[in-house]
FIDOBA-143232 format. One record per residue (C-alpha): residue number from 0; residue in one letter; x, y, z. Coordinates in steps of 0.05 Angstrom, whole numbers. Example, Ala and Ser with C-alpha at 12.3 -4.5 7.8 and 13.67 -1.06 7.14 Angstrom:
+------+---------+--------+--------+--------+
| mise | tordren |      u |      v |      w |
+------+---------+--------+--------+--------+
|    0 |       a |    246 |    -90 |    156 |
|    1 |       s |    273 |    -21 |    143 |
+------+---------+--------+--------+--------+
END
This chain:
+------+---------+--------+--------+--------+
| mise | tordren |      u |      v |      w |
+------+---------+--------+--------+--------+
|    0 |       x |   -312 |    -80 |   -325 |
|    1 |       x |   -321 |    -96 |   -251 |
|    2 |       x |   -264 |    -64 |   -208 |
|    3 |       x |   -219 |   -110 |   -175 |
|    4 |       x |   -221 |    -74 |   -111 |
|    5 |       x |   -286 |    -22 |    -93 |
|    6 |       x |   -304 |     25 |    -20 |
|    7 |       x |   -364 |     34 |    -31 |
|    8 |       x |   -411 |     88 |     13 |
|    9 |       x |   -368 |     76 |     71 |
|   10 |       x |   -379 |    116 |    132 |
|   11 |       x |   -324 |    111 |    193 |
|   12 |       x |   -318 |    158 |    251 |
|   13 |       x |   -274 |    145 |    310 |
|   14 |       x |   -318 |    167 |    383 |
|   15 |       x |   -337 |    239 |    362 |
|   16 |       x |   -289 |    246 |    290 |
|   17 |       x |   -316 |    238 |    228 |
|   18 |       x |   -271 |    203 |    182 |
|   19 |       x |   -311 |    183 |    118 |
|   20 |       x |   -390 |    200 |    112 |
|   21 |       x |   -394 |    171 |     35 |
|   22 |       x |   -327 |    141 |     11 |
|   23 |       x |   -330 |    114 |    -61 |
|   24 |       x |   -271 |     83 |    -95 |
|   25 |       x |   -260 |     36 |   -162 |
|   26 |       x |   -200 |     12 |   -168 |
|   27 |       x |   -177 |    -32 |   -230 |
|   28 |       x |   -139 |    -93 |   -239 |
|   29 |       x |    -66 |    -81 |   -249 |
|   30 |       x |    -68 |     -8 |   -223 |
|   31 |       x |    -41 |     38 |   -178 |
|   32 |       x |    -75 |     85 |   -140 |
|   33 |       x |    -49 |    135 |   -105 |
|   34 |       x |    -96 |    170 |    -47 |
|   35 |       x |    -78 |    240 |    -31 |
|   36 |       x |   -109 |    288 |     16 |
|   37 |       x |    -82 |    332 |     85 |
|   38 |       x |    -62 |    311 |    153 |
|   39 |       x |   -123 |    271 |    189 |
|   40 |       x |   -166 |    245 |    135 |
|   41 |       x |   -160 |    170 |    134 |
|   42 |       x |   -112 |    169 |     66 |
|   43 |       x |    -74 |     98 |    121 |
|   44 |       x |   -143 |     71 |    148 |
|   45 |       x |   -167 |     48 |     87 |
|   46 |       x |   -104 |     13 |     75 |
|   47 |       x |   -134 |    -16 |    141 |
|   48 |       x |   -207 |    -21 |    127 |
|   49 |       x |   -186 |    -69 |     53 |
|   50 |       x |   -147 |   -112 |    101 |
|   51 |       x |   -204 |   -124 |    158 |
|   52 |       x |   -157 |    -94 |    209 |
|   53 |       x |   -217 |    -44 |    232 |
|   54 |       x |   -288 |    -46 |    202 |
|   55 |       x |   -331 |     10 |    178 |
|   56 |       x |   -391 |     30 |    211 |
|   57 |       x |   -435 |     26 |    144 |
|   58 |       x |   -416 |     20 |     80 |
|   59 |       x |   -388 |    -45 |     38 |
|   60 |       x |   -311 |    -63 |     17 |
|   61 |       x |   -311 |   -115 |    -48 |
|   62 |       x |   -237 |   -154 |    -62 |
|   63 |       x |   -241 |   -199 |   -125 |
|   64 |       x |   -325 |   -196 |   -127 |
|   65 |       x |   -331 |   -220 |    -50 |
|   66 |       x |   -359 |   -166 |      2 |
|   67 |       x |   -289 |   -169 |     59 |
|   68 |       x |   -326 |   -149 |    111 |
|   69 |       x |   -378 |   -213 |    104 |
|   70 |       x |   -324 |   -256 |    103 |
|   71 |       x |   -320 |   -304 |    162 |
|   72 |       x |   -250 |   -290 |    200 |
|   73 |       x |   -222 |   -361 |    184 |
|   74 |       x |   -228 |   -344 |    115 |
|   75 |       x |   -202 |   -274 |    119 |
|   76 |       x |   -138 |   -308 |    108 |
|   77 |       x |   -142 |   -334 |     40 |
|   78 |       x |   -164 |   -261 |     32 |
|   79 |       x |    -95 |   -219 |     60 |
|   80 |       x |    -44 |   -273 |     33 |
|   81 |       x |    -68 |   -247 |    -27 |
|   82 |       x |    -49 |   -174 |     -1 |
|   83 |       x |     28 |   -147 |     21 |
|   84 |       x |     38 |    -90 |     52 |
|   85 |       x |     86 |    -41 |     54 |
|   86 |       x |     85 |    -12 |    129 |
|   87 |       x |     93 |     70 |    145 |
|   88 |       x |    171 |     57 |    174 |
|   89 |       x |    184 |     -5 |    146 |
|   90 |       x |    164 |    -43 |    216 |
|   91 |       x |    221 |    -93 |    214 |
|   92 |       x |    229 |   -138 |    272 |
|   93 |       x |    288 |   -119 |    302 |
|   94 |       x |    313 |   -181 |    343 |
|   95 |       x |    297 |   -216 |    259 |
|   96 |       x |    352 |   -226 |    215 |
|   97 |       x |    340 |   -189 |    139 |
|   98 |       x |    326 |   -273 |    135 |
|   99 |       x |    280 |   -281 |    178 |
|  100 |       x |    245 |   -210 |    172 |
|  101 |       x |    229 |   -235 |     91 |
|  102 |       x |    213 |   -314 |    116 |
|  103 |       x |    169 |   -286 |    169 |
|  104 |       x |    103 |   -285 |    114 |
|  105 |       x |    123 |   -343 |     79 |
|  106 |       x |    134 |   -384 |    147 |
|  107 |       x |     52 |   -357 |    179 |
|  108 |       x |     20 |   -372 |    111 |
|  109 |       x |     49 |   -435 |     68 |
|  110 |       x |     68 |   -467 |    138 |
|  111 |       x |     82 |   -531 |     85 |
|  112 |       x |    141 |   -498 |     62 |
|  113 |       x |    210 |   -530 |     59 |
|  114 |       x |    262 |   -487 |     93 |
|  115 |       x |    306 |   -503 |     23 |
|  116 |       x |    236 |   -469 |    -25 |
|  117 |       x |    236 |   -406 |     28 |
|  118 |       x |    304 |   -392 |     31 |
|  119 |       x |    303 |   -392 |    -51 |
|  120 |       x |    241 |   -353 |    -46 |
|  121 |       x |    274 |   -300 |      0 |
|  122 |       x |    339 |   -290 |    -37 |
|  123 |       x |    298 |   -282 |   -105 |
|  124 |       x |    261 |   -227 |    -63 |
|  125 |       x |    322 |   -200 |    -45 |
|  126 |       x |    351 |   -203 |   -114 |
|  127 |       x |    279 |   -164 |   -136 |
|  128 |       x |    299 |    -95 |    -82 |
|  129 |       x |    376 |    -95 |   -100 |
|  130 |       x |    402 |   -115 |    -39 |
|  131 |       x |    419 |   -188 |    -47 |
|  132 |       x |    476 |   -195 |      7 |
|  133 |       x |    440 |   -168 |     55 |
|  134 |       x |    404 |   -234 |     80 |
|  135 |       x |    454 |   -241 |    158 |
|  136 |       x |    440 |   -173 |    165 |
|  137 |       x |    415 |   -146 |    223 |
|  138 |       x |    351 |    -81 |    221 |
|  139 |       x |    411 |    -44 |    267 |
|  140 |       x |    456 |    -51 |    207 |
|  141 |       x |    409 |    -21 |    162 |
|  142 |       x |    406 |     44 |    133 |
|  143 |       x |    331 |     83 |    135 |
|  144 |       x |    325 |     70 |     50 |
|  145 |       x |    340 |    -11 |     63 |
|  146 |       x |    304 |    -18 |    106 |
|  147 |       x |    248 |     13 |     69 |
|  148 |       x |    269 |    -37 |      8 |
|  149 |       x |    277 |   -100 |     59 |
|  150 |       x |    201 |    -88 |     84 |
|  151 |       x |    185 |    -92 |     18 |
|  152 |       x |    213 |   -157 |     -5 |
|  153 |       x |    171 |   -174 |     59 |
|  154 |       x |    115 |   -153 |     29 |
|  155 |       x |    125 |   -193 |    -36 |
|  156 |       x |    139 |   -253 |      0 |
|  157 |       x |     87 |   -290 |    -20 |
|  158 |       x |     70 |   -264 |    -96 |
|  159 |       x |     16 |   -222 |    -79 |
|  160 |       x |    -36 |   -187 |   -120 |
|  161 |       x |    -53 |   -124 |    -93 |
|  162 |       x |     11 |    -79 |    -54 |
|  163 |       x |    -15 |    -25 |     -1 |
|  164 |       x |     33 |     21 |      7 |
|  165 |       x |     38 |     71 |     67 |
|  166 |       x |     79 |    126 |     64 |
|  167 |       x |    126 |     89 |     19 |
|  168 |       x |    190 |    145 |     21 |
|  169 |       x |    170 |    185 |     79 |
|  170 |       x |    238 |    203 |    119 |
|  171 |       x |    279 |    185 |     55 |
|  172 |       x |    329 |    223 |     24 |
|  173 |       x |    315 |    237 |    -62 |
|  174 |       x |    363 |    179 |    -89 |
|  175 |       x |    324 |    125 |    -40 |
|  176 |       x |    263 |    160 |    -60 |
|  177 |       x |    278 |    145 |   -132 |
|  178 |       x |    300 |     75 |   -113 |
|  179 |       x |    230 |     66 |    -76 |
|  180 |       x |    198 |     93 |   -138 |
|  181 |       x |    218 |     59 |   -190 |
|  182 |       x |    220 |    -16 |   -143 |
|  183 |       x |    134 |     12 |   -143 |
|  184 |       x |    145 |     16 |   -208 |
|  185 |       x |    181 |    -50 |   -232 |
|  186 |       x |    131 |   -100 |   -195 |
|  187 |       x |     74 |    -71 |   -229 |
|  188 |       x |    110 |    -72 |   -290 |
|  189 |       x |    138 |   -141 |   -281 |
|  190 |       x |     85 |   -181 |   -241 |
|  191 |       x |     14 |   -133 |   -263 |
|  192 |       x |     -2 |   -126 |   -190 |
|  193 |       x |    -61 |    -76 |   -169 |
|  194 |       x |    -24 |    -20 |   -125 |
|  195 |       x |    -58 |     23 |    -67 |
|  196 |       x |     -8 |     85 |    -46 |
|  197 |       x |     -9 |    127 |      6 |
|  198 |       x |     37 |    175 |      4 |
|  199 |       x |     38 |    266 |     18 |
|  200 |       x |    103 |    253 |    -34 |
|  201 |       x |     67 |    289 |    -95 |
|  202 |       x |    134 |    278 |   -139 |
|  203 |       x |    131 |    204 |   -127 |
|  204 |       x |     53 |    217 |   -123 |
|  205 |       x |     58 |    229 |   -201 |
|  206 |       x |    114 |    188 |   -210 |
|  207 |       x |     81 |    123 |   -202 |
|  208 |       x |     -2 |    125 |   -210 |
|  209 |       x |    -38 |    110 |   -257 |
|  210 |       x |    -90 |    152 |   -223 |
|  211 |       x |   -103 |    194 |   -166 |
|  212 |       x |   -148 |    201 |   -111 |
|  213 |       x |   -166 |    267 |    -77 |
|  214 |       x |   -198 |    244 |     -5 |
|  215 |       x |   -222 |    326 |     23 |
|  216 |       x |   -281 |    332 |     69 |
|  217 |       x |   -294 |    254 |     87 |
|  218 |       x |   -303 |    229 |     13 |
|  219 |       x |   -274 |    221 |    -58 |
|  220 |       x |   -261 |    292 |    -75 |
|  221 |       x |   -225 |    277 |   -149 |
|  222 |       x |   -197 |    219 |   -182 |
|  223 |       x |   -161 |    219 |   -245 |
|  224 |       x |    -93 |    207 |   -283 |
|  225 |       x |    -39 |    272 |   -272 |
|  226 |       x |    -63 |    297 |   -342 |
|  227 |       x |   -124 |    312 |   -302 |
|  228 |       x |   -109 |    329 |   -245 |
|  229 |       x |    -64 |    387 |   -288 |
|  230 |       x |   -121 |    410 |   -332 |
|  231 |       x |   -179 |    403 |   -272 |
|  232 |       x |   -209 |    470 |   -255 |
|  233 |       x |   -239 |    439 |   -192 |
|  234 |       x |   -223 |    484 |   -136 |
|  235 |       x |   -199 |    446 |    -80 |
|  236 |       x |   -155 |    398 |   -126 |
|  237 |       x |   -120 |    470 |   -153 |
|  238 |       x |   -116 |    489 |    -72 |
|  239 |       x |    -77 |    422 |    -58 |
|  240 |       x |    -30 |    422 |   -112 |
|  241 |       x |    -20 |    495 |    -95 |
|  242 |       x |     -4 |    477 |    -25 |
|  243 |       x |    -74 |    510 |      2 |
|  244 |       x |    -89 |    449 |     34 |
|  245 |       x |    -38 |    415 |     67 |
|  246 |       x |    -12 |    356 |    103 |
+------+---------+--------+--------+--------+
END
């Protein structure tokens, strides 16, 4: 089966710091893959490359059969409409209400939508993340866990086929961590989304993922299910799981 997303022989460096020498990863439609690895290995860079917020020095990135690196800038908007992203920290607009934050991508991408249609979608998404009565609140009035969930509502406002999660549970207490993990699972189950998660939280990674990909030594060292990781005799995998290769 042809992968829905493919990173093929990616090379990337920032000045003299080499991030990838030969990164290749296939992601199938409808699965959740979590990228794990030490600090500074380039986990979050993969998300930016997929959105073409930056470009690799070499290699190809395929999305639904097309190399996004060859798509003209004006056509990239069409690709980005199909992708939602939960940014690290949530990245809500402090001067906007919850309603306006969630509505933002709808007004950006679907200028022909009526105010009534936008309002209907916003309230539907707030229901999905379990915060239906927060539309008039400001980000300053929200807890950290609520901010992450509102940011997730914004990420799914356009009904994306792909959701990118950059450290979705960082800074959250166990209760809110579980809420976010459950939402990731629910979105995959209900909407069949394809998800790429970057996290250092191994409990979350094991809970939400179909497969996990270990980024090490500037490439994907290992990819497999939790069961395959548990059984693996790969020395790097074992050291990472045992905490000898840290974040």
